[in-house]
C-alpha positions in Angstrom: 59.4 66.5 82.0 62.4 68.5 80.7 66.0 67.3 81.0 67.7 68.3 84.2 70.5 70.9 83.8 73.4 70.3 86.2 75.7 73.1 87.1 78.1 70.4 88.4 77.7 66.8 89.5 81.0 65.6 91.1 82.0 62.9 93.5 84.9 63.6 95.8 86.6 61.7 98.6 86.4 63.8 101.7 87.7 63.5 105.3 85.2 64.2 108.1 86.0 64.7 111.8 83.2 64.1 114.3 83.7 65.9 117.6 81.5 66.5 120.6 82.5 68.8 123.5 80.8 70.6 126.3 81.6 74.2 126.8 80.6 76.5 129.7 77.5 77.6 127.7 76.4 74.6 125.7 77.2 71.3 124.1 78.5 71.1 120.5 78.2 68.0 118.3 80.1 68.9 115.1 81.0 67.2 111.8 83.9 69.0 110.2 84.4 68.0 106.5 87.6 68.7 104.7 87.2 69.0 100.9 89.1 70.5 98.0 85.9 72.3 96.9 85.9 75.3 99.3 89.3 76.9 98.7 90.8 75.4 101.9 87.8 76.2 104.0 85.9 73.5 105.9 82.3 72.6 106.0 81.2 72.7 109.7 77.9 71.1 110.6 76.3 71.5 114.0 74.3 68.3 114.3 72.3 69.6 117.4 70.9 72.7 115.7 70.9 71.4 112.0 72.9 74.5 111.0 76.1 74.6 108.9 78.7 77.0 107.5 81.7 76.9 105.2 84.4 78.3 107.5 88.0 79.4 107.1 90.4 81.4 109.3 89.1 84.7 107.9 85.5 83.8 108.8 86.5 83.2 112.4 87.7 86.8 112.6 84.6 88.2 111.1 82.4 89.8 113.8 79.0 88.1 114.2 79.7 85.4 111.6 79.4 82.4 113.9 76.5 84.0 115.8 74.6 84.4 112.6 75.6 81.1 110.9 74.8 78.9 113.9 72.2 81.1 115.6 74.3 81.4 118.8 74.6 84.0 121.6 77.9 85.8 121.8 79.3 83.7 124.6 78.3 80.4 122.9 79.8 81.6 119.6 83.1 82.5 121.4 83.4 78.9 122.8 82.9 77.5 119.3 85.3 80.1 117.8 88.0 79.1 120.2 87.6 75.5 119.3 87.6 76.1 115.6 90.7 78.2 115.8 92.4 74.9 116.8 91.1 72.9 113.9 90.7 75.3 111.0 
């Protein structure tokens, strides 16, 4: 077996917020992790769908970004977008 080649192997203290809310369209169970690794963006995990994305304010303004990243319909993504505007 050859020696493993790491591109990086760091340990970092992070802060994670767990939040669950029910919108008009669906329920969201999220883990939002704050780290210094992603240039001020946050790692958002949807624990119900097992999907995640690294999101900053610019991504929230990108048409179709949340729909694609979280496999959501437009109305569902809009609910998530409005919540994320408050926390990102």
